[in-house]
Structures are given as C-alpha cells and as structure tokens.
N, C-alpha and C positions, 0 to 999 in steps of 0.2 A: 437534473441528479445523478450521480455515482455512487453508487452502492458497493461500501467498502468495509471488506471483511477484516477484523485484526486478528492472529493468536493472540495466544497468551501469552508467549514470549513478549510481543509486543503492547499488551494491557498494563505493565507497570507506567508507561507514558499516560495511557487514558483514563488509570484507576477503574480499570475491569471491563470497561467500553469493549466491545466486541463487534458493536456494527454502528458504522456513523454513514449519512450519506453529505455527499460534497460536489460542490459546482467545480469542477474539470473539464477541461479537451484534450488533455495530455497527463502523459504519467506525471513529467517535470510539475505540470501544477498542482496536482492532486497531491505528491509529497511537498511542496510550499503551503498546501492551506493547509495538510495535517499537524505541520512543524509548527505551524501558525496558533493553532488549536491545541496541538500540544507538543509545546517547545520541549526539544533534543530528539524528538521520533525521527526526522529528517538521517541525525548522525547515524545514529542504530539500520536506517534502513539502506544506508548506501553506503557499498557498494555490494553488500551482505545478501541483499533479499532478490530472489526471483521475484516474479508473481503472475497471475493467472487472472486476464481479462476472458470473459464468458468462458472459463472455460480453457483457455488454452493457452498455455505455459508461456510464459515470454521469459528467456535467460535475461537479456540485456535491452532492459525495456526502455532505457534514454528518452527518446522524446517522441513515444509509442504515445500516436491519438487515441482518447477514449472516446467513445456517443454516450450519449444521454441516456438512462437508464441500464447503461451498464456495469457488470458487477466485477470487481477487484477484489482478486485475495490476494494479499501477501504469503510469499513461501519463504520459510526457513530454511536455510543453507545447512544441505545436508552434509554431515560429518560422516567417512568411510574411514577404514581404520585396518 
C-alpha cells in the first residue's frame, strides 16, 4: 500500500480526508484509483500538480513507479508574479 497525503486544495473531492492508503505501483495507477474513490480528482491533478515520493519532488511524474510503503504527497502548483 502507498500512503497518500492530500492537501487542503484536494480535500473538496475527499470530503476532508487528508490521508488515504492506496494499492498502486505507478503514479498513473495511483491517480486512477484516487479518481475511482473520489470522482473528478484526476482532472484536478493532471497536469497541474507535481508530487513528492518519499520526499523527492517529481515535476513530471507520468509513469513513475511507486514502491509498496511509499509516501506520496501531491504538491499544488506554485504561482508567481
């Protein structure tokens, strides 16, 4: 299982749930499972979000593999000006 932490900007899809466990072996399968549980979340994630896997930021995760026991955090896009 992968531990997924969802920021406050994604909790509108999860009804306030901040952390979930998901059985996934890639970022693609992780997002698909999240969207199955929380319809519409995939559209909010792609392509706006980077993510961190075990503390390492992945800017373009695509088909990045995820190991069992990993920690995944979705990072909101930074806006500058």
